[in-house]
Steps between C-alpha positions, in 0.01 A plus 500: 500500500636846586275772354668759281518837677375837383803696380515878532734761357481870582660796322430823682121539507446221246439138592487180295351180645530162329212281620539121453228280357256420782126519573390845615205715605551876514269788582626856534462865400814611315672787681731558201520400132594133453658334198461124469654249260407133453783260419257212446129449439266561793129448550245562773247771582548872558326836535645844425331816635177302523316238706446293187728195522589348162710207382834596348776332307823691441754379251874482563716811460220752548488844662243609758429837660312604815457877556516664840172469689375198305319229701638158402396141569683208340500126573680212331529136612834458322640849448807555289836674519434874509703822513365803690647851473403789731628841605550635147369830363206457265383782273120481488255257658302289255288189543643173633591234246659157478616249239669762277772381264807724457822355357746758645339448842553123467873548441534742794298283741700186423828689539381639835398154621842365403664779699279446807565123498875528442747471785713793382524805731221755467539753219243778555572663165423186298183432699393861455557496123277192457228634729508827301459307175196314637337818629550670161323209328220519756457872427460425131259212559291721729481769232721749682796549267728754672513854362855540373482862387595658833768239564675574171563864592561468877858372490719809455881483483524633857259236632683223318830619651344489847372145440841389370663632817249314719561176311879530516489576874293189576627240250651286773169462686152361442388779269153478343305716257248563778782663698579739212135582435436563870797737520346703217146471643374326188305180443722213397312461172532866397867510594575183300322639191679836526839335546456266204376782276817696580759221490355222287554257791276399786632617838542135603720431197692824548589419862636161389698677224658732757583209731675321216691815404629535856587128512704537182684795651581300814626207293716735292639658817632164619232372738550122498213361706189474283278452805630827642437673168145364488412624849669837445273579205171368639481146363402229748780258410782409264250285306256791467779726368611235251144446373451874446838530326418217262147623430588866442858489373532152350804414709575378853684722753796261495517510121471880509798519736701269273415724204657794685822306538495395136458863396803600704295654780594254772429668838807559716 
């Protein structure tokens, strides 16, 4: 039998690892905050920030957190499928925990696993949006709800114009929210909160909106090849463009182009 491999996806500084079900023994000192998520029940023995080894049983669909500097030992004779996120910014420290239930985190973790396992081309923006959602739930579970007061007043009209220009200039490439935050010398979390407070949309959703707007303009201008349109506006494929069109606009690109002809706006 061929063992299932560890799958890894990186987005800028962030990394997601999908670990298959297998026996394991791990001992380490965390050099960064770690978010874990169990897809199935696991049992064994572990010790966090202590030499006292205790039995554990974690249920399926549970969050776990290991702070930077925490000494960890964990052993399981069977293991279980597990998602590990690292490289993210974490506001606060807090004590380690495991076996926490959080319904929004469950939805985000399963969507991220589906994306990691799929054979579609990488889409950094979609991976980043799901990792962001998981980190936000971790912040809340750890008792570190982000302070939104400063974020609500940071985004001036001039700053928003600058961000719009950066987005428009890079729509055809692998643009991420980390890229925008780094350009403004902000944490990704603060930038995302400030942007949403000003626009009512997450930066991830807004970038997709702008890509679709440019795709519509290209279709209206007479561009025939949908694959060329997709790549020109930053989507990984014709299928990716079509899925985004249907999800956000309720229509396929082909149907949208036909609607232009029906309205008397057939491109020359």
